LUMTI-386298 format. One record per atom (N, C-alpha, C): residue number from 0; atom name; residue in one letter; z, x, y. Coordinates in nm, 4 decimals. Layout:
N
   num   atomo   residuo         zz         xx         yy
   NUM      CA         A          Z          X          Y
...
***
This chain:
175
   num   atomo   residuo         zz         xx         yy
     0       N         X    -2.1652    -5.7025     1.5819
     0      CA         X    -2.2341    -5.6611     1.4613
     0       C         X    -2.2210    -5.5100     1.4413
     1       N         X    -2.2242    -5.4350     1.5516
     1      CA         X    -2.2112    -5.2893     1.5425
     1       C         X    -2.0749    -5.2526     1.4844
     2       N         X    -1.9710    -5.3204     1.5302
     2      CA         X    -1.8360    -5.2929     1.4796
     2       C         X    -1.8263    -5.3246     1.3304
     3       N         X    -1.8889    -5.4326     1.2884
     3      CA         X    -1.8904    -5.4694     1.1466
     3       C         X    -1.9500    -5.3559     1.0634
     4       N         X    -2.0634    -5.3010     1.1093
     4      CA         X    -2.1278    -5.1933     1.0344
     4       C         X    -2.0468    -5.0643     1.0403
     5       N         X    -1.9780    -5.0389     1.1513
     5      CA         X    -1.8921    -4.9207     1.1590
     5       C         X    -1.7808    -4.9283     1.0539
     6       N         X    -1.7153    -5.0432     1.0472
     6      CA         X    -1.6060    -5.0623     0.9521
     6       C         X    -1.6587    -5.0607     0.8089
     7       N         X    -1.7699    -5.1288     0.7855
     7      CA         X    -1.8288    -5.1345     0.6522
     7       C         X    -1.8698    -4.9955     0.6045
     8       N         X    -1.9345    -4.9185     0.6896
     8      CA         X    -1.9779    -4.7843     0.6504
     8       C         X    -1.8595    -4.6921     0.6252
     9       N         X    -1.7531    -4.7068     0.7018
     9      CA         X    -1.6330    -4.6254     0.6782
     9       C         X    -1.5724    -4.6612     0.5425
    10       N         X    -1.5667    -4.7910     0.5108
    10      CA         X    -1.5158    -4.8340     0.3800
    10       C         X    -1.6055    -4.7831     0.2680
    11       N         X    -1.7356    -4.7862     0.2887
    11      CA         X    -1.8300    -4.7364     0.1886
    11       C         X    -1.8112    -4.5864     0.1661
    12       N         X    -1.7859    -4.5118     0.2729
    12      CA         X    -1.7624    -4.3679     0.2589
    12       C         X    -1.6409    -4.3408     0.1705
    13       N         X    -1.5340    -4.4183     0.1888
    13      CA         X    -1.4151    -4.4028     0.1043
    13       C         X    -1.4452    -4.4416    -0.0404
    14       N         X    -1.5246    -4.5463    -0.0586
    14      CA         X    -1.5628    -4.5892    -0.1926
    14       C         X    -1.6470    -4.4823    -0.2617
    15       N         X    -1.7381    -4.4206    -0.1876
    15      CA         X    -1.8206    -4.3124    -0.2433
    15       C         X    -1.7316    -4.1948    -0.2850
    16       N         X    -1.6346    -4.1609    -0.2009
    16      CA         X    -1.5427    -4.0513    -0.2343
    16       C         X    -1.4634    -4.0844    -0.3612
    17       N         X    -1.4203    -4.2090    -0.3750
    17      CA         X    -1.3470    -4.2507    -0.4952
    17       C         X    -1.4370    -4.2436    -0.6184
    18       N         X    -1.5622    -4.2855    -0.6043
    18      CA         X    -1.6575    -4.2770    -0.7157
    18       C         X    -1.6785    -4.1322    -0.7571
    19       N         X    -1.6950    -4.0449    -0.6585
    19      CA         X    -1.7160    -3.9032    -0.6878
    19       C         X    -1.5935    -3.8437    -0.7578
    20       N         X    -1.4746    -3.8755    -0.7093
    20      CA         X    -1.3528    -3.8244    -0.7718
    20       C         X    -1.3415    -3.8742    -0.9156
    21       N         X    -1.3718    -3.9999    -0.9365
    21      CA         X    -1.3673    -4.0573    -1.0708
    21       C         X    -1.4684    -3.9881    -1.1623
    22       N         X    -1.5887    -3.9633    -1.1111
    22      CA         X    -1.6909    -3.8946    -1.1911
    22       C         X    -1.6460    -3.7533    -1.2293
    23       N         X    -1.5888    -3.6826    -1.1336
    23      CA         X    -1.5421    -3.5459    -1.1602
    23       C         X    -1.4348    -3.5470    -1.2685
    24       N         X    -1.3391    -3.6374    -1.2564
    24      CA         X    -1.2312    -3.6462    -1.3557
    24       C         X    -1.2879    -3.6818    -1.4929
    25       N         X    -1.3786    -3.7798    -1.4964
    25      CA         X    -1.4355    -3.8223    -1.6242
    25       C         X    -1.5159    -3.7105    -1.6910
    26       N         X    -1.6049    -3.6489    -1.6163
    26      CA         X    -1.6912    -3.5462    -1.6757
    26       C         X    -1.6105    -3.4214    -1.7110
    27       N         X    -1.5258    -3.3739    -1.6193
    27      CA         X    -1.4447    -3.2556    -1.6484
    27       C         X    -1.3496    -3.2829    -1.7645
    28       N         X    -1.2873    -3.4002    -1.7618
    28      CA         X    -1.1962    -3.4361    -1.8704
    28       C         X    -1.2681    -3.4438    -2.0038
    29       N         X    -1.3868    -3.5013    -2.0027
    29      CA         X    -1.4634    -3.5143    -2.1260
    29       C         X    -1.5054    -3.3777    -2.1808
    30       N         X    -1.5516    -3.2893    -2.0937
    30      CA         X    -1.5909    -3.1544    -2.1369
    30       C         X    -1.4694    -3.0799    -2.1927
    31       N         X    -1.3579    -3.0886    -2.1216
    31      CA         X    -1.2355    -3.0216    -2.1668
    31       C         X    -1.1914    -3.0743    -2.3029
    32       N         X    -1.1925    -3.2057    -2.3180
    32      CA         X    -1.1500    -3.2649    -2.4445
    32       C         X    -1.2463    -3.2301    -2.5587
    33       N         X    -1.3750    -3.2273    -2.5308
    33      CA         X    -1.4726    -3.1987    -2.6373
    33       C         X    -1.4632    -3.0543    -2.6857
    34       N         X    -1.4572    -2.9607    -2.5905
    34      CA         X    -1.4575    -2.8203    -2.6303
    34       C         X    -1.3186    -2.7677    -2.6651
    35       N         X    -1.2163    -2.8274    -2.6063
    35      CA         X    -1.0816    -2.7766    -2.6314
    35       C         X    -1.0095    -2.8482    -2.7438
    36       N         X    -1.0380    -2.9760    -2.7615
    36      CA         X    -0.9587    -3.0547    -2.8558
    36       C         X    -1.0442    -3.1334    -2.9555
    37       N         X    -1.1763    -3.1087    -2.9548
    37      CA         X    -1.2682    -3.1778    -3.0461
    37       C         X    -1.2518    -3.3302    -3.0367
    38       N         X    -1.2362    -3.3776    -2.9138
    38      CA         X    -1.2176    -3.5196    -2.8865
    38       C         X    -1.3067    -3.5552    -2.7678
    39       N         X    -1.2840    -3.6655    -2.7030
    39      CA         X    -1.3628    -3.7003    -2.5856
    39       C         X    -1.3274    -3.8366    -2.5304
    40       N         X    -1.3783    -3.8636    -2.4115
    40      CA         X    -1.3611    -3.9936    -2.3472
    40       C         X    -1.4895    -4.0719    -2.3753
    41       N         X    -1.4776    -4.1778    -2.4501
    41      CA         X    -1.5949    -4.2509    -2.4972
    41       C         X    -1.6820    -4.3024    -2.3841
    42       N         X    -1.6229    -4.3588    -2.2836
    42      CA         X    -1.7019    -4.4220    -2.1776
    42       C         X    -1.7404    -4.3284    -2.0640
    43       N         X    -1.7100    -4.2002    -2.0777
    43      CA         X    -1.7335    -4.1041    -1.9711
    43       C         X    -1.8788    -4.0988    -1.9253
    44       N         X    -1.9721    -4.0831    -2.0173
    44      CA         X    -2.1140    -4.0698    -1.9795
    44       C         X    -2.1671    -4.1967    -1.9141
    45       N         X    -2.1394    -4.3096    -1.9777
    45      CA         X    -2.1930    -4.4358    -1.9260
    45       C         X    -2.1344    -4.4709    -1.7897
    46       N         X    -2.0041    -4.4597    -1.7755
    46      CA         X    -1.9409    -4.4931    -1.6476
    46       C         X    -1.9841    -4.3959    -1.5384
    47       N         X    -1.9966    -4.2688    -1.5711
    47      CA         X    -2.0427    -4.1701    -1.4718
    47       C         X    -2.1831    -4.2031    -1.4231
    48       N         X    -2.2707    -4.2425    -1.5145
    48      CA         X    -2.4069    -4.2815    -1.4773
    48       C         X    -2.4052    -4.4024    -1.3835
    49       N         X    -2.3245    -4.5010    -1.4161
    49      CA         X    -2.3156    -4.6213    -1.3324
    49       C         X    -2.2595    -4.5874    -1.1954
    50       N         X    -2.1566    -4.5041    -1.1916
    50      CA         X    -2.0981    -4.4637    -1.0632
    50       C         X    -2.2004    -4.3879    -0.9790
    51       N         X    -2.2833    -4.3078    -1.0437
    51      CA         X    -2.3866    -4.2343    -0.9710
    51       C         X    -2.4875    -4.3304    -0.9082
    52       N         X    -2.5261    -4.4332    -0.9805
    52      CA         X    -2.6177    -4.5337    -0.9260
    52       C         X    -2.5542    -4.6018    -0.8047
    53       N         X    -2.4283    -4.6412    -0.8169
    53      CA         X    -2.3586    -4.7054    -0.7059
    53       C         X    -2.3490    -4.6106    -0.5857
    54       N         X    -2.3132    -4.4841    -0.6114
    54      CA         X    -2.3018    -4.3866    -0.5025
    54       C         X    -2.4341    -4.3667    -0.4306
    55       N         X    -2.5424    -4.3655    -0.5051
    55      CA         X    -2.6743    -4.3444    -0.4455
    55       C         X    -2.7098    -4.4572    -0.3492
    56       N         X    -2.6952    -4.5798    -0.3927
    56      CA         X    -2.7304    -4.6939    -0.3076
    56       C         X    -2.6331    -4.7093    -0.1906
    57       N         X    -2.5041    -4.6880    -0.2158
    57      CA         X    -2.4070    -4.6983    -0.1067
    57       C         X    -2.4275    -4.5859    -0.0055
    58       N         X    -2.4576    -4.4669    -0.0547
    58      CA         X    -2.4853    -4.3540     0.0349
    58       C         X    -2.6092    -4.3787     0.1192
    59       N         X    -2.7067    -4.4477     0.0625
    59      CA         X    -2.8281    -4.4798     0.1380
    59       C         X    -2.7972    -4.5733     0.2549
    60       N         X    -2.6994    -4.6615     0.2374
    60      CA         X    -2.6591    -4.7511     0.3474
    60       C         X    -2.5993    -4.6687     0.4610
    61       N         X    -2.5089    -4.5784     0.4269
    61      CA         X    -2.4446    -4.4946     0.5282
    61       C         X    -2.5479    -4.4066     0.5980
    62       N         X    -2.6405    -4.3485     0.5210
    62      CA         X    -2.7446    -4.2639     0.5794
    62       C         X    -2.8367    -4.3450     0.6703
    63       N         X    -2.8682    -4.4672     0.6306
    63      CA         X    -2.9522    -4.5536     0.7134
    63       C         X    -2.8817    -4.5865     0.8442
    64       N         X    -2.7530    -4.6117     0.8369
    64      CA         X    -2.6751    -4.6460     0.9566
    64       C         X    -2.6703    -4.5295     1.0557
    65       N         X    -2.6558    -4.4074     1.0029
    65      CA         X    -2.6411    -4.2911     1.0907
    65       C         X    -2.7714    -4.2152     1.1104
    66       N         X    -2.8821    -4.2719     1.0640
    66      CA         X    -3.0157    -4.2134     1.0811
    66       C         X    -3.0235    -4.0726     1.0224
    67       N         X    -2.9700    -4.0535     0.9039
    67      CA         X    -2.9670    -3.9215     0.8426
    67       C         X    -3.0643    -3.9052     0.7273
    68       N         X    -3.1539    -4.0011     0.7079
    68      CA         X    -3.2570    -3.9818     0.6064
    68       C         X    -3.3525    -3.8730     0.6546
    69       N         X    -3.4021    -3.7945     0.5607
    69      CA         X    -3.4958    -3.6891     0.5965
    69       C         X    -3.6333    -3.7488     0.6247
    70       N         X    -3.7049    -3.6870     0.7134
    70      CA         X    -3.8386    -3.7325     0.7471
    70       C         X    -3.9080    -3.6299     0.8337
    71       N         X    -4.0251    -3.6648     0.8781
    71      CA         X    -4.0978    -3.5769     0.9680
    71       C         X    -4.1581    -3.6588     1.0812
    72       N         X    -4.1668    -3.5983     1.1962
    72      CA         X    -4.2243    -3.6691     1.3119
    72       C         X    -4.3493    -3.5966     1.3618
    73       N         X    -4.4219    -3.5357     1.2673
    73      CA         X    -4.5407    -3.4588     1.3026
    73       C         X    -4.6381    -3.5428     1.3862
    74       N         X    -4.6602    -3.6667     1.3478
    74      CA         X    -4.7515    -3.7534     1.4214
    74       C         X    -4.6787    -3.8267     1.5337
    75       N         X    -4.5700    -3.8911     1.4994
    75      CA         X    -4.4989    -3.9748     1.5959
    75       C         X    -4.4440    -3.8930     1.7126
    76       N         X    -4.4044    -3.7704     1.6860
    76      CA         X    -4.3509    -3.6848     1.7913
    76       C         X    -4.4513    -3.6540     1.9006
    77       N         X    -4.5784    -3.6641     1.8698
    77      CA         X    -4.6838    -3.6359     1.9680
    77       C         X    -4.7214    -3.7591     2.0506
    78       N         X    -4.6702    -3.8742     2.0108
    78      CA         X    -4.7034    -3.9975     2.0820
    78       C         X    -4.6120    -4.0176     2.2023
    79       N         X    -4.6569    -4.0979     2.2941
    79      CA         X    -4.5735    -4.1351     2.4077
    79       C         X    -4.4750    -4.2433     2.3668
    80       N         X    -4.3909    -4.2875     2.4604
    80      CA         X    -4.2893    -4.3884     2.4289
    80       C         X    -4.3474    -4.5175     2.3702
    81       N         X    -4.4602    -4.5636     2.4221
    81      CA         X    -4.5197    -4.6870     2.3701
    81       C         X    -4.5680    -4.6682     2.2270
    82       N         X    -4.6332    -4.5574     2.1994
    82      CA         X    -4.6791    -4.5277     2.0637
    82       C         X    -4.5637    -4.5156     1.9663
    83       N         X    -4.4560    -4.4502     2.0113
    83      CA         X    -4.3374    -4.4365     1.9270
    83       C         X    -4.2765    -4.5734     1.8973
    84       N         X    -4.2732    -4.6594     1.9982
    84      CA         X    -4.2167    -4.7937     1.9786
    84       C         X    -4.3010    -4.8743     1.8807
    85       N         X    -4.4319    -4.8645     1.8912
    85      CA         X    -4.5204    -4.9368     1.7989
    85       C         X    -4.5012    -4.8855     1.6565
    86       N         X    -4.4996    -4.7536     1.6401
    86      CA         X    -4.4801    -4.6952     1.5071
    86       C         X    -4.3431    -4.7312     1.4497
    87       N         X    -4.2420    -4.7284     1.5335
    87      CA         X    -4.1079    -4.7633     1.4876
    87       C         X    -4.1017    -4.9094     1.4459
    88       N         X    -4.1602    -4.9969     1.5267
    88      CA         X    -4.1615    -5.1385     1.4936
    88       C         X    -4.2333    -5.1653     1.3625
    89       N         X    -4.3495    -5.1016     1.3441
    89      CA         X    -4.4243    -5.1187     1.2191
    89       C         X    -4.3455    -5.0656     1.0992
    90       N         X    -4.2838    -4.9491     1.1170
    90      CA         X    -4.2070    -4.8922     1.0056
    90       C         X    -4.0862    -4.9791     0.9728
    91       N         X    -4.0234    -5.0370     1.0741
    91      CA         X    -3.9095    -5.1251     1.0480
    91       C         X    -3.9531    -5.2524     0.9763
    92       N         X    -4.0668    -5.3072     1.0147
    92      CA         X    -4.1177    -5.4259     0.9458
    92       C         X    -4.1513    -5.3941     0.8000
    93       N         X    -4.2094    -5.2761     0.7762
    93      CA         X    -4.2376    -5.2348     0.6385
    93       C         X    -4.1081    -5.2138     0.5594
    94       N         X    -4.0082    -5.1545     0.6233
    94      CA         X    -3.8805    -5.1342     0.5552
    94       C         X    -3.8126    -5.2670     0.5246
    95       N         X    -3.8242    -5.3638     0.6149
    95      CA         X    -3.7690    -5.4967     0.5871
    95       C         X    -3.8389    -5.5604     0.4668
    96       N         X    -3.9702    -5.5427     0.4584
    96      CA         X    -4.0448    -5.5943     0.3447
    96       C         X    -3.9984    -5.5275     0.2149
    97       N         X    -3.9774    -5.3961     0.2181
    97      CA         X    -3.9304    -5.3243     0.1002
    97       C         X    -3.7895    -5.3706     0.0627
    98       N         X    -3.7044    -5.3935     0.1615
    98      CA         X    -3.5702    -5.4466     0.1330
    98       C         X    -3.5796    -5.5833     0.0654
    99       N         X    -3.6725    -5.6661     0.1122
    99      CA         X    -3.6925    -5.7970     0.0494
    99       C         X    -3.7369    -5.7804    -0.0959
   100       N         X    -3.8322    -5.6894    -0.1203
   100      CA         X    -3.8782    -5.6660    -0.2572
   100       C         X    -3.7649    -5.6142    -0.3459
   101       N         X    -3.6849    -5.5240    -0.2920
   101      CA         X    -3.5714    -5.4704    -0.3664
   101       C         X    -3.4700    -5.5801    -0.3964
   102       N         X    -3.4401    -5.6628    -0.2981
   102      CA         X    -3.3463    -5.7725    -0.3171
   102       C         X    -3.3962    -5.8676    -0.4259
   103       N         X    -3.5214    -5.9052    -0.4146
   103      CA         X    -3.5805    -5.9975    -0.5107
   103       C         X    -3.5784    -5.9387    -0.6522
   104       N         X    -3.6228    -5.8147    -0.6658
   104      CA         X    -3.6274    -5.7510    -0.7969
   104       C         X    -3.4897    -5.7255    -0.8557
   105       N         X    -3.3976    -5.6749    -0.7747
   105      CA         X    -3.2626    -5.6466    -0.8240
   105       C         X    -3.1914    -5.7762    -0.8630
   106       N         X    -3.2117    -5.8807    -0.7835
   106      CA         X    -3.1510    -6.0101    -0.8167
   106       C         X    -3.2062    -6.0634    -0.9484
   107       N         X    -3.3382    -6.0572    -0.9644
   107      CA         X    -3.3996    -6.1038    -1.0891
   107       C         X    -3.3484    -6.0248    -1.2094
   108       N         X    -3.3360    -5.8932    -1.1939
   108      CA         X    -3.2850    -5.8115    -1.3038
   108       C         X    -3.1377    -5.8418    -1.3319
   109       N         X    -3.0598    -5.8673    -1.2279
   109      CA         X    -2.9191    -5.9019    -1.2475
   109       C         X    -2.9068    -6.0323    -1.3262
   110       N         X    -2.9910    -6.1301    -1.2929
   110      CA         X    -2.9886    -6.2578    -1.3641
   110       C         X    -3.0331    -6.2394    -1.5093
   111       N         X    -3.1410    -6.1656    -1.5293
   111      CA         X    -3.1931    -6.1426    -1.6646
   111       C         X    -3.0893    -6.0720    -1.7520
   112       N         X    -3.0186    -5.9739    -1.6943
   112      CA         X    -2.9246    -5.8921    -1.7714
   112       C         X    -2.7803    -5.9420    -1.7665
   113       N         X    -2.7582    -6.0612    -1.7139
   113      CA         X    -2.6223    -6.1141    -1.6987
   113       C         X    -2.5486    -6.1197    -1.8323
   114       N         X    -2.6173    -6.1603    -1.9379
   114      CA         X    -2.5510    -6.1749    -2.0682
   114       C         X    -2.5636    -6.0499    -2.1551
   115       N         X    -2.6460    -5.9550    -2.1156
   115      CA         X    -2.6577    -5.8301    -2.1916
   115       C         X    -2.5404    -5.7398    -2.1548
   116       N         X    -2.4901    -5.6694    -2.2542
   116      CA         X    -2.3773    -5.5800    -2.2268
   116       C         X    -2.4155    -5.4357    -2.2570
   117       N         X    -2.3453    -5.3459    -2.1917
   117      CA         X    -2.3699    -5.2033    -2.2125
   117       C         X    -2.3180    -5.1620    -2.3501
   118       N         X    -2.3700    -5.0537    -2.4008
   118      CA         X    -2.3382    -5.0099    -2.5370
   118       C         X    -2.1929    -4.9680    -2.5545
   119       N         X    -2.1395    -4.8955    -2.4592
   119      CA         X    -2.0063    -4.8389    -2.4760
   119       C         X    -1.8989    -4.9249    -2.4096
   120       N         X    -1.9172    -4.9560    -2.2816
   120      CA         X    -1.8137    -5.0293    -2.2073
   120       C         X    -1.8161    -5.1789    -2.2357
   121       N         X    -1.9272    -5.2278    -2.2888
   121      CA         X    -1.9460    -5.3696    -2.3180
   121       C         X    -1.9223    -5.4566    -2.1941
   122       N         X    -1.9808    -5.4102    -2.0832
   122      CA         X    -1.9751    -5.4803    -1.9545
   122       C         X    -2.1157    -5.5292    -1.9237
   123       N         X    -2.1262    -5.6392    -1.8525
   123      CA         X    -2.2574    -5.6939    -1.8189
   123       C         X    -2.3449    -5.5893    -1.7500
   124       N         X    -2.4679    -5.5779    -1.7952
   124      CA         X    -2.5617    -5.4831    -1.7349
   124       C         X    -2.6032    -5.5240    -1.5939
   125       N         X    -2.5670    -5.6427    -1.5513
   125      CA         X    -2.5964    -5.6854    -1.4142
   125       C         X    -2.5309    -5.5937    -1.3123
   126       N         X    -2.4196    -5.5316    -1.3497
   126      CA         X    -2.3499    -5.4418    -1.2570
   126       C         X    -2.4346    -5.3220    -1.2172
   127       N         X    -2.5324    -5.2881    -1.2989
   127      CA         X    -2.6220    -5.1773    -1.2652
   127       C         X    -2.7144    -5.2175    -1.1498
   128       N         X    -2.7454    -5.3464    -1.1376
   128      CA         X    -2.8409    -5.3938    -1.0374
   128       C         X    -2.7750    -5.4426    -0.9089
   129       N         X    -2.6453    -5.4665    -0.9098
   129      CA         X    -2.5761    -5.5132    -0.7895
   129       C         X    -2.5840    -5.4167    -0.6718
   130       N         X    -2.5772    -5.2851    -0.6926
   130      CA         X    -2.5895    -5.1972    -0.5759
   130       C         X    -2.7254    -5.2098    -0.5056
   131       N         X    -2.8307    -5.2421    -0.5810
   131      CA         X    -2.9611    -5.2664    -0.5194
   131       C         X    -2.9570    -5.3895    -0.4306
   132       N         X    -2.8876    -5.4918    -0.4757
   132      CA         X    -2.8718    -5.6140    -0.3958
   132       C         X    -2.7921    -5.5842    -0.2697
   133       N         X    -2.6827    -5.5113    -0.2864
   133      CA         X    -2.5976    -5.4778    -0.1713
   133       C         X    -2.6762    -5.3950    -0.0700
   134       N         X    -2.7508    -5.2935    -0.1187
   134      CA         X    -2.8301    -5.2126    -0.0270
   134       C         X    -2.9352    -5.2967     0.0438
   135       N         X    -3.0044    -5.3816    -0.0303
   135      CA         X    -3.1118    -5.4624     0.0283
   135       C         X    -3.0572    -5.5524     0.1397
   136       N         X    -2.9416    -5.6113     0.1182
   136      CA         X    -2.8837    -5.7011     0.2194
   136       C         X    -2.8338    -5.6213     0.3402
   137       N         X    -2.7476    -5.5223     0.3157
   137      CA         X    -2.6919    -5.4458     0.4284
   137       C         X    -2.7986    -5.3610     0.4971
   138       N         X    -2.8851    -5.2975     0.4188
   138      CA         X    -2.9937    -5.2191     0.4775
   138       C         X    -3.0878    -5.3069     0.5577
   139       N         X    -3.1199    -5.4235     0.5043
   139      CA         X    -3.2052    -5.5172     0.5766
   139       C         X    -3.1430    -5.5621     0.7081
   140       N         X    -3.0122    -5.5883     0.7054
   140      CA         X    -2.9431    -5.6266     0.8297
   140       C         X    -2.9439    -5.5127     0.9313
   141       N         X    -2.9197    -5.3902     0.8842
   141      CA         X    -2.9229    -5.2743     0.9740
   141       C         X    -3.0606    -5.2566     1.0372
   142       N         X    -3.1640    -5.2676     0.9559
   142      CA         X    -3.3006    -5.2515     1.0061
   142       C         X    -3.3360    -5.3642     1.1017
   143       N         X    -3.2960    -5.4867     1.0676
   143      CA         X    -3.3230    -5.6012     1.1550
   143       C         X    -3.2518    -5.5848     1.2892
   144       N         X    -3.1298    -5.5318     1.2876
   144      CA         X    -3.0568    -5.5067     1.4121
   144       C         X    -3.1292    -5.4025     1.4968
   145       N         X    -3.1755    -5.2950     1.4346
   145      CA         X    -3.2502    -5.1929     1.5075
   145       C         X    -3.3818    -5.2498     1.5614
   146       N         X    -3.4481    -5.3345     1.4835
   146      CA         X    -3.5729    -5.3968     1.5277
   146       C         X    -3.5470    -5.4878     1.6477
   147       N         X    -3.4369    -5.5615     1.6433
   147      CA         X    -3.3996    -5.6473     1.7558
   147       C         X    -3.3759    -5.5630     1.8815
   148       N         X    -3.3050    -5.4516     1.8648
   148      CA         X    -3.2811    -5.3620     1.9789
   148       C         X    -3.4130    -5.3074     2.0329
   149       N         X    -3.5071    -5.2782     1.9444
   149      CA         X    -3.6365    -5.2253     1.9849
   149       C         X    -3.7148    -5.3287     2.0666
   150       N         X    -3.7261    -5.4499     2.0160
   150      CA         X    -3.8092    -5.5494     2.0841
   150       C         X    -3.7433    -5.6055     2.2095
   151       N         X    -3.6115    -5.5913     2.2227
   151      CA         X    -3.5437    -5.6377     2.3443
   151       C         X    -3.5258    -5.5254     2.4461
   152       N         X    -3.5736    -5.4051     2.4136
   152      CA         X    -3.5662    -5.2935     2.5073
   152       C         X    -3.4303    -5.2278     2.5159
   153       N         X    -3.3433    -5.2519     2.4199
   153      CA         X    -3.2089    -5.1933     2.4213
   153       C         X    -3.2049    -5.0532     2.3618
   154       N         X    -3.3172    -5.0080     2.3052
   154      CA         X    -3.3231    -4.8774     2.2411
   154       C         X    -3.3766    -4.7741     2.3394
   155       N         X    -3.3040    -4.6648     2.3542
   155      CA         X    -3.3451    -4.5570     2.4437
   155       C         X    -3.4602    -4.4787     2.3812
   156       N         X    -3.5423    -4.4149     2.4647
   156      CA         X    -3.6578    -4.3390     2.4153
   156       C         X    -3.6176    -4.2274     2.3187
   157       N         X    -3.5018    -4.1651     2.3384
   157      CA         X    -3.4603    -4.0561     2.2503
   157       C         X    -3.4167    -4.1072     2.1125
   158       N         X    -3.3990    -4.2376     2.0975
   158      CA         X    -3.3602    -4.2956     1.9687
   158       C         X    -3.4785    -4.3568     1.8940
   159       N         X    -3.5998    -4.3240     1.9345
   159      CA         X    -3.7173    -4.3837     1.8724
   159       C         X    -3.7589    -4.3149     1.7427
   160       N         X    -3.6897    -4.2100     1.7043
   160      CA         X    -3.7138    -4.1438     1.5769
   160       C         X    -3.5865    -4.1639     1.4958
   161       N         X    -3.5993    -4.2329     1.3805
   161      CA         X    -3.4816    -4.2779     1.3068
   161       C         X    -3.4479    -4.1917     1.1853
   162       N         X    -3.4608    -4.0609     1.1946
   162      CA         X    -3.4281    -3.9767     1.0811
   162       C         X    -3.3909    -3.8390     1.1302
   163       N         X    -3.3483    -3.7571     1.0373
   163      CA         X    -3.3144    -3.6190     1.0663
   163       C         X    -3.4253    -3.5316     1.0106
   164       N         X    -3.4739    -3.4369     1.0884
   164      CA         X    -3.5875    -3.3532     1.0493
   164       C         X    -3.5554    -3.2637     0.9308
   165       N         X    -3.4359    -3.2058     0.9255
   165      CA         X    -3.4034    -3.1084     0.8226
   165       C         X    -3.2578    -3.1214     0.7834
   166       N         X    -3.2282    -3.0845     0.6588
   166      CA         X    -3.0893    -3.0855     0.6145
   166       C         X    -3.0073    -2.9820     0.6900
   167       N         X    -3.0731    -2.8775     0.7391
   167      CA         X    -3.0025    -2.7714     0.8108
   167       C         X    -2.9715    -2.8096     0.9546
   168       N         X    -3.0402    -2.9112     1.0084
   168      CA         X    -3.0164    -2.9527     1.1458
   168       C         X    -2.8777    -3.0140     1.1558
   169       N         X    -2.8051    -2.9850     1.2634
   169      CA         X    -2.6718    -3.0417     1.2805
   169       C         X    -2.6789    -3.1942     1.2897
   170       N         X    -2.5716    -3.2607     1.2457
   170      CA         X    -2.5649    -3.4065     1.2539
   170       C         X    -2.5791    -3.4509     1.3982
   171       N         X    -2.6572    -3.5544     1.4175
   171      CA         X    -2.6794    -3.6068     1.5517
   171       C         X    -2.7937    -3.5408     1.6234
   172       N         X    -2.8454    -3.4292     1.5697
   172      CA         X    -2.9576    -3.3602     1.6323
   172       C         X    -3.0865    -3.4174     1.5771
   173       N         X    -3.1536    -3.4971     1.6541
   173      CA         X    -3.2765    -3.5617     1.6087
   173       C         X    -3.3939    -3.4945     1.6762
   174       N         X    -3.4947    -3.4615     1.5986
   174      CA         X    -3.6149    -3.3956     1.6513
   174       C         X    -3.7236    -3.4957     1.6683
***
C-alpha cells in the first residue's frame, strides 16, 4: 500500500505541475492577447479556475501523504507518548469522518450537476466536484493506513505529530 501511495503521489505531483503550466500559459496568453491584440482566449478564466480547484485538492493529497500540512503542537507536544497516541487516534477518526462527509457531499453535487454545463466550456459541472471525491477517497485511505499503523504499534513516537510547524521549517523537520 505504501508503494501505491508513493507512485500515486509522484503522478499527482506531475499532474499538478502540468495544471500549473497550463494555467500560466492560459492566463499569460489571455492577458497578452487582451492588451496587445484586443482579443482573448474565451475559456481561459473558467479553465484556470477549474485547474486551480483540481490543484488544491490534489496538492492536499500530497501534503497529507508527506505530513506537510501546517499545524501546531502546543498541547500535544507537552503530552507523553500515550497522550500523543490518543490525540492522534482521535484526530485521525475525526479526519476520516470529514473525508466521509466530503465524499458524500461531493458525490451528491456531482450527481446533481451531471447534466448542468459550464457557461463557456459547456462541460459538465460535475468535473468541479470530482477532485473532492478523489481527495476524500485517497485521503481517507491514507488516514486509515496511518490509523492502522497507530493501533498496531507500527508508528514510532517521533511520528506522532502529523504536520509541519512552520512553512520556514525544512521538509522532514517535525516539531
